[in-house]
C-alpha positions in Angstrom: 110.5 -38.0 21.5 112.1 -40.1 24.3 110.9 -43.6 25.0 110.3 -42.7 28.6 107.8 -40.2 29.9 106.9 -39.6 33.6 103.2 -39.9 32.7 103.9 -43.6 32.1 104.4 -44.1 35.9 101.3 -45.0 37.7 99.8 -42.6 40.1 101.1 -39.2 38.8 98.6 -36.9 40.5 99.1 -33.8 38.4 98.4 -30.2 39.3 94.8 -29.2 40.1 93.3 -25.9 40.9 95.4 -22.7 40.3 99.1 -22.7 40.8 101.7 -20.1 39.9 105.5 -20.7 40.0 107.4 -17.6 38.8 110.4 -15.4 39.4 109.4 -12.1 41.1 110.9 -8.7 40.6 113.5 -9.5 43.3 114.7 -12.6 41.5 113.0 -14.8 44.1 111.0 -17.9 43.3 107.3 -17.2 44.0 104.9 -20.1 44.5 101.3 -19.2 45.0 98.0 -20.8 44.5 94.6 -21.6 45.7 94.3 -24.3 48.3 93.6 -27.0 45.7 96.7 -25.9 43.7 99.0 -25.8 46.7 97.8 -29.2 47.9 98.2 -30.8 44.5 101.8 -29.4 44.3 102.4 -31.2 47.6 100.9 -34.3 46.1 103.2 -34.1 43.1 106.3 -33.6 45.4 105.3 -36.6 47.6 104.7 -38.7 44.5 108.1 -37.8 43.1 109.8 -38.6 46.4 108.0 -42.0 46.5 108.6 -43.2 42.9 110.6 -46.4 42.9 113.0 -45.4 40.1 114.2 -49.0 39.9 110.8 -50.1 38.6 110.7 -47.5 35.8 111.8 -48.0 32.2 114.1 -44.9 32.3 117.8 -45.6 31.6 120.3 -46.2 34.4 121.7 -43.0 36.0 118.7 -40.9 34.9 116.7 -39.1 37.5 112.9 -39.0 37.8 111.5 -35.5 37.1 108.5 -33.6 36.0 108.2 -30.4 33.9 105.4 -28.1 35.0 104.4 -25.8 32.2 102.2 -22.7 32.1 98.8 -23.1 30.5 98.6 -20.6 27.7 95.1 -21.2 26.6 92.0 -23.1 27.7 92.9 -26.1 25.5 96.6 -26.1 26.5 97.8 -29.1 28.6 100.0 -26.9 30.9 99.4 -27.3 34.6 100.4 -23.9 35.9 98.8 -20.4 35.5 99.7 -18.4 32.4 101.9 -16.1 34.6 104.2 -19.0 35.6 107.6 -19.9 34.4 108.3 -23.5 33.2 109.5 -25.4 36.2 111.4 -28.7 36.5 111.2 -30.6 39.7 113.7 -33.4 39.9 115.0 -36.2 42.1 118.7 -35.8 42.7 119.4 -39.5 43.2 120.1 -41.4 40.0 118.4 -44.7 39.1 120.7 -47.6 39.9 123.6 -45.8 41.5 121.8 -43.3 43.7 124.5 -40.8 42.8 123.8 -37.1 42.9 124.8 -34.9 39.9 128.5 -34.1 39.7 127.8 -30.4 40.1 125.9 -31.0 43.4 128.0 -30.4 46.5 127.0 -31.4 49.9 
């Protein structure tokens, strides 16, 4: 297990309510939820955008990110509905350098 986990950063709001993120039959990303779920996704996105990566203990040139996983049972820690696909939401700017990934083209 890595020494660094996003839950170590203060203020991670988490997903509340019901939120589904999946790929539909047309290979499009579907994001749907109740008001609480959609608002909490907005909170997670704002939190991620506001994290001061320089004050984290993650290594240089890493990027802050979160993994949102489906909840497969009532005692599972997943944050998304069981119909969801695992989703990674990531900052593109790297700690220290601010560089975007090599594959990213502007």
